[in-house]
N, C-alpha and C positions, 0 to 999 in steps of 0.2 A: 370601618365603617359606623358611625355611632346610629344607631337606629331612631327614626324621629319618633317612634312612639312605640311602646312594649305593651302587649296586649294578653300575651302566652309566655308561661314561666315553667320552664319543665326541671324538674329536682334529681338529684342522685339522693341517693340515703347515706351508705357508708360513708362516713368522714364529711360529709355534707348538711345533712340533717343532725346528724349525731355522731359520736365518738367511739362507732360500733366495733371496728377492726379487732382492737384487745378482746372483745368477746368474743367474735368469731372464730379467732385464733384459740382461743381457752376451749372453745366447744368441740371445735376439730379436733384437738388434744385428747378430749375427757372421752371423745368419742371413739375415736379412730386407732389412738393407739392399744386399747385393751384387745381390739379385733387383730391389728397387724403385730402384736407383741412386739413391739420396738418402740422407741420414744422418736418424737420427729422433732425439728428444728421449726422455727417461725419461718425461718428461709425457705424451709423443705414445702410448708404447707403454702406459703404465699407464691412459690414458685408454680403452683397449680391454680392458681386464680385466674379469673377470665369467664368461664363457665358457671353457672348457679353451683349451690354447695352440691348437690347432687352429682355434678360432672366433677366438680373435686373429689368427691369419695369416690366415683367411678375411675379415676387415675389414682389415687392412694390405695384404696382396697377392692379391687374390681369384683373380687370373690366373694365378697359381702357388702355390695353395694347397697341392697335393701335394708339389712341390719344397720349399715352403716347412717343411711338416712332418717333413719328412726331416731338412732343413738343420739345424731347431732341434734335434732330439734328437741328432742328430749333437755339436753343440755342445755341447747340456746336458750330455751324458754327459762329452764332453772337457774341460771348463771345471768339472767339477763339485769338482776340489781345489781349488777357491777356497772349497768351503764342505764340507769335509772330514769333518764332525762335528756330532752336532746338538747343540743347548743344551746346557751344563754341566748335569747333574742330571736330564736327560731320561731317558736309558738307566735310572739309579737309580730312578726314579719311574715308570715302566713296567714294571721288576721287582717294586718295591715293591707296586704294584696288583696284579700278579699274583699273587703270594703270598698276596694278600688275597681272593683270587678273584672280584675285578671283572672285569665284561666290559667288554674293551677294542674298540672300533671307530675307524675313519677316515672323516669325510667332508669332502674336500676337493675346491676348484674345479679344481685341477689336471687332466690328461690319465693316464690309465691308466699309459701308458709312462714318464713322467716319476716318476712316483707311485712306481713300481715300483723303477726306477734309485736314487731317492733314499734309499729305505727299503732297499736293498739295501747302497748305500755307509755308511750310518747301522748298518747291521748291526741294524735293528729290525724287519725282517719279519717275526718270529714272534709279535709281540705282539698284531696285530690280527686279531682274529675276523673280523670282517667288514670290508669297505671298498666306500665310493661313491665314485667320484670324477667330475670335471667332464662337461660337455657342450660341444661346439662350439654348439648354436644359443643358448647363454644360460645364466645363474645357475642352478643348479639345486641347491642345498644343502636347500631345503626338504623336496622330495623325497627327496634323498639321506639326509637324518636320519631320515623318516619311515620311509621303509626299514629303515636299518637296527634301530629301535627294533620295527619288526617282525617283520624276520628272527631279532632277538634274544630276542625275546618281554620286551621291557623295559619294566616301567612308566613313565610318564611323570615321575612324581612322585619317581622313584629312579633319575632319569638325569641328568647334565649333560652340556652340550657345553661345551668350551675353544677359543675362538678370538679372533684378534687383530685381525681387522677390523670396522670401524663395521658393516657389513653383514651379519655374523654374528649381532651383537646383535640388528639387525631380524629377521633369519629367524628365530632362538630365540625372539624376541617374538609372532610369527606363529602358530609352533608350539605354544608356551606351555612349552618346555624349559627350565629355567633356565641360565645362560650365564657360565661363569667368562670373562672376559675377560683374556686374556694381553699384558700390557705390558711382556714381557720384551727384544723383539727392538729393535735399534738402530732399524729402519723402521716401527716403531708409534708412533703418536702419542695417547700415554696421555690426554689432553685431550678429543680426540675420542671416544674410548670413554667418559670419564667424562661426557661431556653426554646419552650416550644411556641412562645409568643400567642398568647391567648389572647384573645379581644379586650378582657379586662382581667384583674387579679387582684383579689381582695382576701386581708388578712384579718377580719373581722365580720362578722354578721351585719353589727351595725353601720360600717363603711360600706356594706353592700346594700342595706337598706336607705341610706342615706342618698347612693348613687342612682339607685333604681327610681327613688321618688319623684327624679327630675325627668322621667320620661315615659310614666304613667299617666 
């Protein structure tokens, strides 16, 4: 069902704001492999995703969790030059939504430290009124989205979530918040998103901006 009016937009980060997944994987390999003394494939790393980075490292090298987290954040910051900017159009989109007095928030599975590093790198820190980040214990987006809605006193029927992962669609359906699935990252499998019947599916930031302009 189409919203009559959108007043709150909640964004994911990885794959939605910027193409940060390759950066995350590179930082995991650089930080974990020396401690593990073994190579890890991208598939092995991605299989642990769901918790924040702290939780991923806990799964991969439980005996070196503290050292692993420290090394990961160092590598994440050091390698961020490989992902220097947000997707084309994201800054303009956020600026446009702000000028229309839309409440903007972020709910991401990333840890708080890497989230802040990326938003600072992209120059986007000022846009998000409320931010909920991931938990090392496991996926926490359902609670994060509910918390944001409560903190902003937002009406579920006047809010949307924007995310790129199949799990984002499942979480949003559980909560009852409409989801605009973002398929503009090179790392996103659009057919997987489409199979889960998101409320909307967009292949470019520009298409999403043109669409949302009709509901604000």
